[in-house]
All heavy atoms as an XYZ file, in Angstrom:
1003
protein
N      87.927    110.656     81.007
C      86.490    110.629     80.734
C      86.038    109.175     80.693
O      86.462    108.426     79.832
C      86.218    111.324     79.403
C      84.774    111.327     79.016
S      84.451    112.346     77.571
C      84.572    111.148     76.292
N      85.215    108.768     81.668
C      84.706    107.396     81.681
C      83.218    107.333     81.409
O      82.693    106.259     81.169
C      85.019    106.704     83.020
O      84.462    107.480     84.067
C      86.516    106.548     83.222
N      82.542    108.459     81.461
C      81.116    108.469     81.132
C      80.974    108.351     79.618
O      81.856    108.755     78.870
C      80.471    109.764     81.617
N      79.847    107.779     79.148
C      79.675    107.737     77.696
C      79.503    109.166     77.187
O      79.221    110.090     77.941
C      78.539    106.803     77.273
C      77.141    107.340     77.527
O      76.907    108.537     77.298
O      76.279    106.549     77.930
N      79.722    109.370     75.903
C      79.831    110.729     75.365
C      78.591    111.578     75.602
O      78.695    112.771     75.884
C      80.177    110.689     73.881
O      79.193    109.997     73.159
N      77.394    110.987     75.502
C      76.174    111.773     75.738
C      76.078    112.184     77.206
O      75.736    113.328     77.515
C      74.932    110.990     75.311
C      74.784    110.916     73.798
S      73.296    110.060     73.266
C      72.014    111.029     74.003
N      76.364    111.245     78.108
C      76.336    111.569     79.538
C      77.394    112.620     79.872
O      77.143    113.535     80.646
C      76.564    110.322     80.391
C      75.368    109.386     80.391
O      74.259    109.822     80.033
O      75.546    108.206     80.759
N      78.572    112.472     79.282
C      79.662    113.405     79.558
C      79.268    114.826     79.160
O      79.511    115.775     79.917
C      80.941    112.983     78.839
C      82.072    113.944     79.084
C      82.751    113.948     80.299
C      82.440    114.879     78.116
C      83.776    114.848     80.543
C      83.457    115.781     78.351
C      84.128    115.765     79.564
O      85.125    116.664     79.807
N      78.671    114.994     78.005
C      78.266    116.335     77.570
C      77.246    116.941     78.523
O      77.306    118.129     78.839
C      77.737    116.308     76.129
C      78.818    116.073     75.100
C      79.962    117.075     75.166
O      79.707    118.291     75.326
O      81.126    116.636     75.072
N      76.303    116.125     78.999
C      75.317    116.605     79.968
C      75.997    116.970     81.288
O      75.719    118.028     81.867
C      74.238    115.538     80.200
C      73.137    115.887     81.188
C      72.371    117.124     80.733
C      72.184    114.719     81.348
N      76.891    116.106     81.757
C      77.617    116.388     82.993
C      78.449    117.665     82.857
O      78.505    118.490     83.767
C      78.527    115.211     83.359
C      77.826    113.958     83.882
C      78.789    112.781     83.914
C      77.229    114.205     85.258
N      79.096    117.830     81.708
C      79.922    119.004     81.459
C      79.076    120.282     81.507
O      79.478    121.289     82.091
C      80.605    118.852     80.103
C      81.793    119.735     79.899
C      82.613    119.243     78.720
C      82.591    120.244     77.612
N      83.404    119.873     76.466
N      77.898    120.232     80.906
C      77.000    121.389     80.941
C      76.515    121.666     82.365
O      76.455    122.824     82.796
C      75.815    121.187     79.996
C      74.898    122.378     79.905
C      75.585    123.665     79.458
O      76.526    123.608     78.636
O      75.176    124.737     79.946
N      76.179    120.607     83.109
C      75.766    120.778     84.510
C      76.905    121.373     85.333
O      76.668    122.216     86.211
C      75.308    119.449     85.108
C      73.958    119.024     84.587
O      73.198    119.829     84.042
N      73.643    117.748     84.727
N      78.137    120.935     85.074
C      79.295    121.476     85.788
C      79.441    122.972     85.506
O      79.697    123.764     86.416
C      80.561    120.721     85.399
N      79.263    123.363     84.245
C      79.323    124.793     83.891
C      78.270    125.586     84.665
O      78.543    126.663     85.190
C      79.086    124.981     82.391
C      80.289    124.786     81.559
C      80.035    125.235     80.103
N      80.976    124.573     79.245
C      80.697    123.579     78.411
N      79.462    123.149     78.273
N      81.632    123.021     77.691
N      77.049    125.051     84.705
C      75.976    125.722     85.446
C      76.307    125.813     86.930
O      76.039    126.835     87.564
C      74.646    124.999     85.238
C      74.111    125.172     83.841
O      74.396    126.163     83.168
N      73.328    124.206     83.371
N      76.879    124.746     87.488
C      77.260    124.760     88.905
C      78.327    125.820     89.179
O      78.304    126.472     90.219
C      77.777    123.390     89.346
C      76.689    122.336     89.393
O      75.503    122.642     89.319
N      77.093    121.085     89.496
N      79.273    125.990     88.247
C      80.313    127.011     88.423
C      79.699    128.410     88.413
O      80.154    129.298     89.119
C      81.385    126.897     87.325
C      82.342    125.744     87.556
C      83.553    125.811     86.631
N      83.243    125.597     85.241
C      83.195    124.402     84.638
N      83.409    123.301     85.327
N      82.926    124.307     83.356
N      78.670    128.596     87.613
C      78.001    129.909     87.533
C      77.124    130.184     88.746
O      76.797    131.343     89.017
C      77.131    129.983     86.275
C      77.915    130.082     85.008
C      76.988    130.281     83.799
N      77.641    129.780     82.617
C      77.215    128.766     81.861
N      76.086    128.157     82.147
N      77.901    128.384     80.810
N      76.689    129.117     89.434
C      75.723    129.250     90.532
C      76.231    128.585     91.802
O      75.548    127.756     92.394
C      74.388    128.620     90.112
C      73.797    129.307     88.905
O      73.475    130.486     88.956
N      73.681    128.585     87.805
N      77.423    128.969     92.251
C      77.995    128.367     93.446
C      77.215    128.780     94.691
O      76.645    129.873     94.743
C      79.454    128.796     93.613
C      80.394    128.167     92.623
S      82.140    128.426     93.056
C      82.281    130.184     92.823
N      77.221    127.897     95.676
C      76.635    128.232     96.969
C      77.560    129.223     97.668
O      78.710    129.426     97.262
C      76.475    126.976     97.855
O      77.776    126.487     98.194
C      75.654    125.898     97.155
N      77.087    129.817     98.738
C      77.918    130.758     99.488
C      79.187    130.066    100.001
O      80.286    130.608     99.889
C      77.119    131.343    100.659
C      77.914    132.333    101.481
C      77.157    132.880    102.672
O      76.040    132.410    102.965
O      77.706    133.787    103.323
N      79.032    128.855    100.535
C      80.188    128.122    101.061
C      81.174    127.788     99.937
O      82.392    127.896    100.121
C      79.737    126.858    101.782
N      80.673    127.380     98.790
C      81.560    127.091     97.655
C      82.301    128.350     97.211
O      83.489    128.283     96.882
C      80.763    126.501     96.495
C      80.274    125.089     96.735
C      79.289    124.608     95.681
O      78.672    125.437     94.981
O      79.146    123.382     95.566
N      81.617    129.486     97.211
C      82.264    130.747     96.828
C      83.379    131.119     97.794
O      84.452    131.566     97.373
C      81.239    131.886     96.772
O      80.326    131.670     95.734
N      83.138    130.932     99.082
C      84.165    131.222    100.087
C      85.348    130.279     99.907
O      86.512    130.713     99.899
C      83.578    131.121    101.517
C      84.675    131.103    102.566
C      82.602    132.268    101.766
N      85.075    128.995     99.730
C      86.148    128.018     99.535
C      86.950    128.371     98.289
O      88.185    128.372     98.312
C      85.564    126.604     99.431
C      86.625    125.533     99.389
C      87.141    125.018    100.559
C      87.094    125.058     98.182
C      88.129    124.040    100.528
C      88.080    124.082     98.129
C      88.600    123.575     99.318
N      86.267    128.687     97.196
C      86.934    129.018     95.941
C      87.822    130.252     96.099
O      88.931    130.307     95.570
C      85.908    129.217     94.832
C      86.507    129.524     93.502
C      86.313    130.649     92.759
C      87.405    128.714     92.741
N      87.035    130.586     91.578
C      87.712    129.396     91.552
C      87.983    127.464     92.951
C      88.560    128.890     90.582
C      88.839    126.961     91.979
C      89.116    127.661     90.816
N      87.361    131.249     96.845
C      88.164    132.452     97.065
C      89.480    132.111     97.771
O      90.507    132.747     97.516
C      87.371    133.473     97.884
N      89.461    131.094     98.607
C      90.658    130.673     99.347
C      91.615    129.892     98.454
O      92.827    130.074     98.520
C      90.260    129.823    100.575
C      89.491    130.689    101.582
C      91.479    129.165    101.215
C      88.763    129.903    102.650
N      91.085    129.016     97.591
C      91.946    128.064     96.871
C      92.241    128.427     95.414
O      93.127    127.829     94.816
C      91.370    126.627     96.918
C      91.194    126.170     98.351
C      90.067    126.513     96.133
N      91.498    129.383     94.833
C      91.686    129.658     93.400
C      93.107    130.110     93.115
O      93.811    130.579     94.006
C      90.663    130.661     92.890
C      90.832    132.063     93.363
C      89.735    132.940     92.800
C      89.780    134.316     93.429
N      88.692    135.143     92.963
N      93.476    129.959     91.881
C      94.867    130.188     91.521
C      95.700    129.083     92.131
O      95.411    127.908     91.950
N      96.679    129.457     92.881
C      97.460    128.465     93.621
C      97.431    128.819     95.101
O      98.439    128.740     95.799
C      98.888    128.398     93.090
C      98.979    127.755     91.717
C     100.403    127.447     91.359
C     100.428    126.693     90.036
N     101.786    126.314     89.655
N      96.251    129.171     95.581
C      96.071    129.596     96.962
C      96.485    128.575     98.001
O      96.793    128.924     99.130
N      96.534    127.320     97.619
C      96.982    126.261     98.527
C      98.260    125.599     98.015
O      98.580    124.491     98.388
C      95.887    125.197     98.679
C      94.739    125.613     99.535
S      95.257    125.650    101.259
C      94.437    127.112    101.792
N      98.949    126.293     97.131
C     100.213    125.768     96.646
C     100.109    124.915     95.393
O     101.119    124.473     94.855
N      98.909    124.660     94.952
C      98.709    123.933     93.702
C      97.371    124.329     93.107
O      96.499    124.842     93.797
C      98.806    122.427     93.893
C      97.796    121.823     94.853
C      97.974    120.335     94.998
O      97.581    119.597     94.111
N      98.564    119.912     96.090
N      97.232    124.102     91.836
C      96.022    124.488     91.109
C      94.824    123.662     91.572
O      94.930    122.457     91.803
C      96.247    124.271     89.618
C      95.132    124.798     88.773
C      95.540    124.833     87.307
N      94.435    125.330     86.526
C      93.880    124.653     85.537
N      94.348    123.479     85.178
N      92.868    125.162     84.869
N      93.694    124.326     91.674
C      92.444    123.676     92.049
C      91.423    123.905     90.937
O      91.310    125.004     90.395
C      91.926    124.256     93.362
S      90.388    123.519     93.936
N      90.702    122.863     90.580
C      89.612    122.958     89.610
C      88.294    122.890     90.364
O      88.181    122.193     91.378
C      89.694    121.798     88.617
C      91.021    121.643     87.872
C      91.018    120.343     87.076
C      91.255    122.830     86.965
N      87.280    123.554     89.857
C      85.964    123.485     90.515
C      84.950    122.872     89.570
O      85.019    123.043     88.356
C      85.517    124.861     91.000
C      85.387    125.881     89.912
C      85.144    127.270     90.508
N      85.277    128.235     89.432
C      84.384    129.161     89.147
N      83.302    129.288     89.880
N      84.574    129.973     88.134
N      84.008    122.146     90.172
C      82.936    121.500     89.425
C      83.517    120.737     88.234
O      83.264    121.045     87.079
C      81.896    122.528     88.992
C      81.245    123.259     90.144
C      80.500    122.342     91.095
O      79.911    121.347     90.703
N      80.534    122.647     92.384
N      84.295    119.730     88.547
C      85.028    118.973     87.543
C      84.406    117.585     87.362
O      84.078    116.916     88.345
C      86.491    118.844     87.988
C      87.377    118.252     86.958
N      87.763    118.940     85.819
C      87.942    117.031     86.871
C      88.539    118.162     85.095
N      88.661    116.999     85.711
N      84.252    117.150     86.117
C      83.662    115.848     85.805
C      84.720    114.761     85.958
O      85.796    114.845     85.370
C      83.090    115.816     84.368
C      82.557    114.433     84.030
C      82.003    116.869     84.197
N      84.386    113.752     86.768
C      85.202    112.541     86.901
C      84.244    111.369     86.784
O      83.364    111.192     87.625
C      85.952    112.480     88.241
C      86.877    113.683     88.400
C      86.743    111.166     88.342
C      87.565    113.760     89.753
N      84.412    110.572     85.744
C      83.494    109.455     85.526
C      82.081    109.972     85.343
O      81.829    110.858     84.531
N      81.170    109.433     86.136
C      79.769    109.853     86.067
C      79.424    110.903     87.121
O      78.258    111.120     87.416
C      78.851    108.639     86.257
C      78.917    107.688     85.077
O      79.222    108.136     83.962
O      78.668    106.482     85.280
N      80.434    111.528     87.701
C      80.214    112.457     88.809
C      80.797    113.836     88.499
O      81.741    113.967     87.732
C      80.870    111.922     90.090
C      80.327    110.584     90.513
C      81.082    109.427     90.371
C      79.046    110.475     91.045
C      80.580    108.191     90.756
C      78.535    109.245     91.431
C      79.303    108.112     91.281
O      78.799    106.898     91.656
N      80.229    114.824     89.157
C      80.798    116.164     89.165
C      81.260    116.407     90.593
O      80.446    116.395     91.518
C      79.759    117.236     88.764
C      79.209    116.967     87.372
C      80.375    118.624     88.848
C      78.013    117.840     87.008
N      82.559    116.605     90.760
C      83.089    116.870     92.097
C      83.154    118.369     92.302
O      83.345    119.133     91.358
C      84.468    116.195     92.316
C      84.355    114.680     92.138
C      85.533    116.768     91.401
N      82.984    118.790     93.551
C      82.990    120.230     93.834
C      84.341    120.849     93.501
O      84.414    121.828     92.765
C      82.643    120.491     95.299
C      81.181    120.202     95.622
O      80.350    120.155     94.696
O      80.870    120.023     96.820
N      85.421    120.288     94.060
C      86.755    120.837     93.855
C      87.745    119.686     93.714
O      87.622    118.672     94.392
C      87.170    121.728     95.038
C      86.274    122.918     95.202
C      85.189    122.868     96.063
C      86.496    124.076     94.479
C      84.334    123.956     96.199
C      85.647    125.175     94.615
C      84.573    125.110     95.469
N      88.727    119.880     92.835
C      89.742    118.860     92.603
C      91.120    119.502     92.565
O      91.356    120.428     91.789
C      89.501    118.143     91.270
C      90.622    117.220     90.782
C      90.825    116.041     91.732
C      90.343    116.738     89.368
N      91.999    118.996     93.427
C      93.411    119.315     93.352
C      94.025    118.157     92.580
O      94.300    117.088     93.132
C      94.024    119.431     94.751
C      93.508    120.618     95.519
C      92.361    120.520     96.295
C      94.169    121.837     95.461
C      91.884    121.610     97.009
C      93.702    122.935     96.162
C      92.550    122.825     96.942
N      94.176    118.354     91.266
C      94.565    117.264     90.373
C      95.926    116.684     90.749
O      96.113    115.479     90.742
C      94.556    117.738     88.926
C      94.840    116.618     87.943
C      94.803    117.096     86.520
N      93.423    117.242     86.100
C      93.046    117.977     85.069
N      93.927    118.636     84.358
N      91.783    118.055     84.729
N      96.887    117.541     91.051
C      98.242    117.071     91.371
C      98.222    116.087     92.547
O      98.911    115.073     92.520
C      99.143    118.265     91.700
C     100.552    117.893     92.068
C     101.382    119.138     92.362
C     102.767    118.765     92.854
N     103.525    119.959     93.246
N      97.439    116.381     93.556
C      97.341    115.533     94.742
C      96.272    114.453     94.620
O      96.177    113.595     95.495
C      97.002    116.374     95.977
O      98.001    117.292     96.245
N      95.450    114.553     93.574
C      94.290    113.665     93.433
C      93.379    113.771     94.667
O      92.841    112.793     95.153
C      94.710    112.220     93.171
C      95.391    112.063     91.808
C      95.533    110.634     91.396
C      94.241    110.196     90.743
N      94.332    108.887     90.119
N      93.249    115.008     95.160
C      92.415    115.288     96.325
C      91.141    115.977     95.866
O      91.184    117.016     95.207
C      93.155    116.189     97.322
C      92.337    116.619     98.537
C      92.052    115.412     99.446
C      93.050    117.710     99.318
N      90.017    115.379     96.239
C      88.702    115.939     95.952
C      88.144    116.521     97.239
O      88.201    115.878     98.296
C      87.745    114.844     95.419
C      88.221    114.364     94.046
C      86.296    115.348     95.379
C      87.521    113.112     93.567
N      87.622    117.732     97.150
C      86.967    118.368     98.291
C      85.497    118.546     97.942
O      85.157    119.138     96.920
C      87.601    119.737     98.626
C      86.850    120.394     99.777
C      89.087    119.582     98.946
N      84.649    118.005     98.791
C      83.204    118.166     98.646
C      82.711    119.092     99.755
O      83.106    118.943    100.914
C      82.493    116.814     98.755
C      82.801    115.863     97.612
C      82.196    116.294     96.289
O      81.150    116.962     96.297
O      82.782    115.978     95.248
N      81.888    120.052     99.390
C      81.276    120.974    100.343
C      79.816    120.556    100.477
O      79.055    120.642     99.515
C      81.370    122.442     99.873
C      82.795    122.826     99.460
C      80.813    123.377    100.943
C      83.814    122.807    100.557
N      79.457    120.085    101.662
C      78.135    119.493    101.866
C      77.157    120.445    102.534
O      77.393    120.912    103.647
C      78.243    118.224    102.722
C      78.980    117.105    102.015
O      79.143    117.178    100.783
O      79.365    116.135    102.693
N      76.058    120.688    101.825
C      74.944    121.448    102.378
C      73.971    120.505    103.066
O      74.219    119.306    103.207
N      72.835    121.048    103.476
C      71.859    120.298    104.273
C      71.370    119.009    103.612
O      71.172    118.004    104.284
C      70.659    121.183    104.604
C      70.925    122.144    105.731
C      69.658    122.860    106.150
O      68.586    122.229    106.173
O      69.762    124.060    106.451
N      71.170    119.019    102.301
C      70.597    117.835    101.672
C      71.527    116.625    101.762
O      71.085    115.491    101.645
C      70.185    118.115    100.223
C      71.290    118.041     99.201
C      71.522    116.860     98.496
C      72.096    119.132     98.939
C      72.530    116.783     97.557
C      73.102    119.061     98.005
C      73.315    117.887     97.316
O      74.321    117.808     96.392
N      72.802    116.857    102.038
C      73.739    115.738    102.184
C      73.503    114.962    103.480
O      74.076    113.898    103.667
C      75.191    116.230    102.142
C      75.665    116.504    100.757
N      76.175    115.523     99.943
C      75.689    117.650    100.037
C      76.508    116.053     98.779
N      76.208    117.340     98.810
N      72.673    115.485    104.358
C      72.446    114.827    105.634
C      71.191    113.959    105.635
O      70.850    113.371    106.652
C      72.427    115.867    106.756
C      73.706    116.652    106.788
C      73.725    118.000    106.463
C      74.911    116.035    107.086
C      74.907    118.718    106.448
C      76.105    116.746    107.081
C      76.099    118.083    106.769
N      70.526    113.850    104.497
C      69.400    112.923    104.400
C      69.952    111.509    104.263
O      71.060    111.302    103.749
C      68.505    113.239    103.185
O      69.242    113.012    101.987
C      67.968    114.666    103.230
N      69.192    110.538    104.695
C      69.641    109.143    104.645
C      69.938    108.710    103.209
O      70.964    108.090    102.925
C      68.578    108.236    105.260
C      69.021    106.796    105.373
C      67.986    105.916    106.063
O      67.119    106.453    106.778
O      68.048    104.690    105.867
N      69.059    109.058    102.290
C      69.237    108.673    100.886
C      70.507    109.287    100.299
O      71.288    108.609     99.623
C      68.016    109.104    100.074
C      68.087    108.700     98.624
C      66.835    109.096     97.851
O      65.740    109.146     98.444
O      66.970    109.357     96.645
N      70.729    110.574    100.560
C      71.915    111.236    100.012
C      73.191    110.697    100.641
O      74.208    110.552     99.966
C      71.831    112.755    100.191
C      72.952    113.497     99.487
C      72.983    113.251     97.984
O      71.968    113.282     97.318
N      74.164    112.991     97.452
N      73.146    110.353    101.935
C      74.332    109.798    102.579
C      74.711    108.451    101.967
O      75.893    108.175    101.761
C      74.121    109.673    104.084
C      74.196    111.022    104.758
C      74.086    110.955    106.253
O      73.661    109.957    106.828
N      74.465    112.028    106.920
N      73.717    107.638    101.640
C      73.992    106.363    100.973
C      74.620    106.611     99.599
O      75.578    105.944     99.215
C      72.700    105.542    100.819
C      72.190    104.961    102.111
C      70.884    104.211    101.884
C      70.307    103.724    103.197
N      69.007    103.065    103.015
N      74.070    107.563     98.872
C      74.600    107.908     97.556
C      76.035    108.432     97.667
O      76.903    108.085     96.855
C      73.691    108.953     96.895
O      74.207    109.361     95.667
N      76.290    109.254     98.678
C      77.638    109.807     98.875
C      78.656    108.705     99.189
O      79.798    108.777     98.749
C      77.645    110.857     99.987
C      77.014    112.174     99.558
O      76.820    112.390     98.339
O      76.716    112.994    100.449
N      78.241    107.687     99.939
C      79.138    106.567    100.258
C      79.528    105.829     98.975
O      80.704    105.517     98.756
C      78.483    105.607    101.280
C      79.235    104.283    101.368
C      78.410    106.268    102.650
N      78.564    105.575     98.113
C      78.825    104.887     96.844
C      79.735    105.739     95.963
O      80.715    105.247     95.389
C      77.496    104.564     96.116
C      76.715    103.522     96.914
C      77.744    104.107     94.682
C      75.268    103.365     96.484
N      79.435    107.011     95.878
C      80.227    107.945     95.074
C      81.666    108.015     95.581
O      82.613    107.924     94.798
C      79.543    109.311     95.153
C      80.305    110.474     94.612
C      79.548    111.748     95.030
N      80.287    112.939     94.759
C      80.062    113.747     93.740
N      79.100    113.503     92.889
N      80.786    114.828     93.580
N      81.828    108.168     96.893
C      83.165    108.252     97.485
C      83.944    106.964     97.249
O      85.131    107.009     96.900
C      83.074    108.576     98.987
O      82.454    109.862     99.135
C      84.439    108.589     99.651
N      83.295    105.826     97.417
C      83.972    104.535     97.204
C      84.471    104.429     95.763
O      85.605    103.978     95.521
C      83.041    103.376     97.544
N      83.648    104.838     94.798
C      84.074    104.767     93.404
C      85.250    105.703     93.154
O      86.243    105.322     92.522
C      82.924    105.087     92.449
C      83.349    104.899     91.027
C      83.337    103.735     90.316
C      83.925    105.892     90.154
N      83.850    103.945     89.054
C      84.222    105.258     88.925
C      84.207    107.238     90.292
C      84.790    105.933     87.850
C      84.779    107.920     89.217
C      85.055    107.263     88.019
N      85.160    106.935     93.632
C      86.239    107.899     93.426
C      87.541    107.410     94.066
O      88.616    107.522     93.467
C      85.842    109.273     93.978
C      84.733    109.984     93.209
C      84.167    111.140     94.020
C      85.229    110.469     91.846
N      87.443    106.831     95.252
C      88.632    106.293     95.906
C      89.192    105.100     95.145
O      90.410    104.929     95.069
C      88.328    105.940     97.361
C      88.143    107.192     98.222
C      87.735    106.914     99.655
O      87.320    105.759     99.964
O      87.816    107.850    100.471
N      88.315    104.300     94.549
C      88.791    103.160     93.755
C      89.549    103.629     92.513
O      90.347    102.882     91.947
C      87.624    102.247     93.351
O      86.881    102.815     92.281
N      89.315    104.878     92.102
C      90.006    105.465     90.961
C      91.288    106.186     91.382
O      91.942    106.822     90.559
C      89.079    106.439     90.220
C      87.876    105.765     89.578
C      88.285    104.795     88.469
O      89.046    105.202     87.571
O      87.851    103.624     88.525
N      91.620    106.106     92.681
C      92.877    106.675     93.166
C      92.768    108.052     93.791
O      93.775    108.670     94.124
N      91.560    108.556     93.970
C      91.368    109.873     94.573
C      91.166    109.745     96.079
O      90.673    108.730     96.569
C      90.140    110.574     93.973
C      90.305    110.885     92.512
C      89.826    110.013     91.537
C      90.951    112.048     92.103
C      89.985    110.293     90.188
C      91.107    112.332     90.753
C      90.631    111.450     89.807
O      90.799    111.729     88.482
N      91.548    110.798     96.791
C      91.207    110.935     98.206
C      90.065    111.943     98.263
O      90.114    112.968     97.570
C      92.403    111.453     99.006
C      92.080    111.714    100.458
C      93.181    112.475    101.192
O      94.190    112.873    100.629
N      92.957    112.704    102.466
N      89.047    111.666     99.055
C      87.897    112.562     99.160
C      87.791    113.064    100.593
O      87.797    112.265    101.533
C      86.579    111.839     98.769
C      85.390    112.788     98.903
C      86.675    111.265     97.365
N      87.732    114.381    100.747
C      87.440    114.951    102.055
C      86.191    115.810    101.919
O      85.897    116.335    100.848
C      88.613    115.749    102.652
C      89.011    116.930    101.769
C      89.808    114.854    102.928
C      90.036    117.859    102.419
N      85.461    115.902    103.012
C      84.202    116.637    103.012
C      84.212    117.686    104.108
O      84.683    117.433    105.204
C      83.027    115.682    103.254
C      82.828    114.709    102.128
C      81.629    113.775    102.396
N      81.357    113.023    101.199
C      80.675    113.461    100.163
N      80.132    114.649    100.182
N      80.508    112.707     99.097
N      83.682    118.835    103.765
C      83.456    119.891    104.735
C      81.999    120.294    104.646
O      81.422    120.313    103.557
C      84.324    121.120    104.432
C      85.799    120.877    104.541
C      86.595    120.887    103.407
C      86.399    120.644    105.769
C      87.959    120.673    103.497
C      87.762    120.413    105.870
C      88.551    120.428    104.732
N      81.410    120.615    105.773
C      80.041    121.138    105.759
C      80.097    122.621    105.403
O      81.143    123.273    105.527
C      79.369    120.980    107.140
O      80.078    121.784    108.096
C      79.322    119.519    107.576
N      78.959    123.137    104.973
C      78.864    124.571    104.717
C      79.306    125.351    105.953
O      80.019    126.349    105.845
C      77.430    124.965    104.363
C      77.019    124.536    102.977
O      77.840    124.139    102.156
N      75.725    124.603    102.714
N      78.885    124.889    107.122
C      79.192    125.576    108.374
C      80.692    125.608    108.641
O      81.225    126.613    109.121
C      78.446    124.929    109.543
C      76.950    125.155    109.530
C      76.196    124.347    108.467
O      76.728    123.323    107.974
O      75.086    124.765    108.104
N      81.397    124.512    108.353
C      82.853    124.501    108.546
C      83.528    125.537    107.658
O      84.437    126.238    108.089
C      83.430    123.120    108.227
C      83.159    122.065    109.276
C      83.670    120.713    108.860
O      83.129    120.145    107.885
O      84.625    120.226    109.496
N      83.082    125.624    106.420
C      83.684    126.571    105.478
C      83.371    128.006    105.890
O      84.252    128.874    105.872
C      83.204    126.308    104.039
C      83.719    127.374    103.081
C      83.619    124.919    103.571
N      82.142    128.254    106.285
C      81.709    129.621    106.571
C      82.088    130.113    107.964
O      82.392    131.299    108.131
C      80.188    129.734    106.394
C      79.657    129.490    104.985
C      78.136    129.436    104.996
C      80.172    130.541    104.017
N      82.064    129.226    108.967
C      82.201    129.681    110.351
C      83.392    129.104    111.099
O      83.674    129.530    112.221
C      80.905    129.369    111.125
C      79.692    129.948    110.464
C      78.710    129.117    109.949
C      79.535    131.320    110.322
C      77.582    129.636    109.317
C      78.410    131.844    109.692
C      77.434    131.005    109.192
N      84.071    128.139    110.525
C      85.262    127.540    111.148
C      86.362    127.455    110.090
O      87.015    126.432    109.921
C      84.905    126.148    111.707
C      85.937    125.627    112.692
O      86.842    126.398    113.087
O      85.854    124.443    113.049
N      86.534    128.571    109.401
C      87.390    128.619    108.220
C      88.831    128.237    108.524
O      89.442    127.473    107.776
C      87.324    130.021    107.572
O      85.944    130.371    107.393
C      88.028    130.041    106.232
N      89.392    128.759    109.615
C      90.795    128.459    109.927
C      91.004    126.967    110.144
O      91.984    126.390    109.634
C      91.255    129.232    111.166
C      91.384    130.733    110.906
O      91.501    131.125    109.726
O      91.369    131.501    111.882
N      90.115    126.332    110.871
C      90.213    124.892    111.104
C      90.064    124.125    109.788
O      90.786    123.159    109.528
C      89.162    124.446    112.123
C      89.392    123.030    112.591
O      90.526    122.604    112.800
N      88.301    122.297    112.764
N      89.128    124.552    108.942
C      88.926    123.914    107.640
C      90.194    124.018    106.790
O      90.632    123.053    106.182
C      87.737    124.566    106.925
C      87.365    123.964    105.575
S      88.223    124.675    104.134
C      87.853    126.401    104.258
N      90.800    125.200    106.773
C      92.033    125.405    106.000
C      93.142    124.493    106.528
O      93.880    123.890    105.751
C      92.457    126.889    106.023
C      91.480    127.722    105.201
C      93.887    127.061    105.510
C      91.667    129.225    105.340
N      93.262    124.390    107.840
C      94.294    123.516    108.419
C      94.086    122.069    108.014
O      95.042    121.366    107.661
C      94.332    123.661    109.940
C      94.923    124.989    110.377
O      95.739    125.586    109.674
N      94.508    125.459    111.536
N      92.843    121.596    108.054
C      92.543    120.219    107.632
C      92.869    120.021    106.153
O      93.403    118.988    105.752
C      91.067    119.886    107.886
C      90.703    119.706    109.334
C      89.216    119.395    109.467
C      88.779    119.306    110.902
N      87.324    119.061    111.014
N      92.554    121.015    105.338
C      92.841    120.946    103.916
C      94.351    120.866    103.683
O      94.826    120.051    102.890
C      92.243    122.149    103.187
C      92.531    122.261    101.703
C      91.993    121.053    100.942
C      91.931    123.551    101.160
N      95.117    121.715    104.365
C      96.569    121.700    104.223
C      97.152    120.343    104.599
O      98.052    119.842    103.902
C      97.202    122.808    105.070
C      97.009    124.191    104.487
C      97.640    125.245    105.387
C      97.476    126.629    104.798
N      98.046    127.662    105.695
N      96.668    119.757    105.678
C      97.148    118.433    106.085
C      96.873    117.411    104.983
O      97.749    116.619    104.624
C      96.495    117.997    107.422
C      96.726    116.515    107.707
C      97.025    118.843    108.574
N      95.678    117.430    104.420
C      95.329    116.484    103.362
C      96.177    116.708    102.111
O      96.626    115.754    101.485
C      93.845    116.597    103.005
O      93.056    116.153    104.081
N      96.401    117.956    101.762
C      97.224    118.249    100.585
C      98.674    117.833    100.804
O      99.298    117.273     99.903
C      97.164    119.745    100.246
C      95.865    120.216     99.609
C      95.816    121.734     99.578
C      95.708    119.641     98.211
N      99.200    118.075    101.974
C     100.589    117.714    102.258
C     100.784    116.210    102.358
O     101.851    115.695    102.047
C     101.076    118.394    103.541
C     101.248    119.891    103.341
O     101.535    120.344    102.246
N     101.048    120.647    104.388
N      99.752    115.496    102.741
C      99.823    114.039    102.834
C      99.963    113.437    101.443
O     100.588    112.412    101.243
C      98.556    113.498    103.502
C      98.565    112.002    103.707
C      97.316    111.470    104.390
N      96.827    112.356    105.430
C      95.538    112.666    105.582
N      94.632    112.186    104.759
N      95.146    113.455    106.552
N      99.383    114.078    100.460
C      99.329    113.514     99.118
C     100.494    113.902     98.224
O     100.750    113.274     97.236
C      98.010    113.939     98.423
C      96.802    113.336     99.064
C      96.818    111.831     99.035
O      96.870    111.233     97.946
O      96.795    111.225    100.113
N     101.169    114.994     98.543
C     102.223    115.484     97.649
C     103.485    114.653     97.822
O     103.865    114.278     98.864
C     102.502    116.984     97.881
C     101.280    117.783     97.487
C     103.721    117.459     97.130
C     101.365    119.257     97.787
């Protein structure tokens, strides 16, 4: 926990709300990875520092972000670069999948995920 205690409590509550209200792509991804679906435990909507990451494979320090349309705006892309740089500086690897990759190119997405997980173990 690197966020100050008030920020952390707010982030924690937002993470809980995000878990209750997953997008369709997040729900599909979660159905694939929950439990030990990829060989290791995965957490969803997890607080790291001042951020809430979509999915975290703690053992591998692999973060998976599922990006919807708003991630393609110029402002959000700049924010994502800063966020990714900070997370990587903390020792995490970040990979991103679009909603479309998760929903319509699932086999390819799973293969990419497996490669990333195997690289880190």
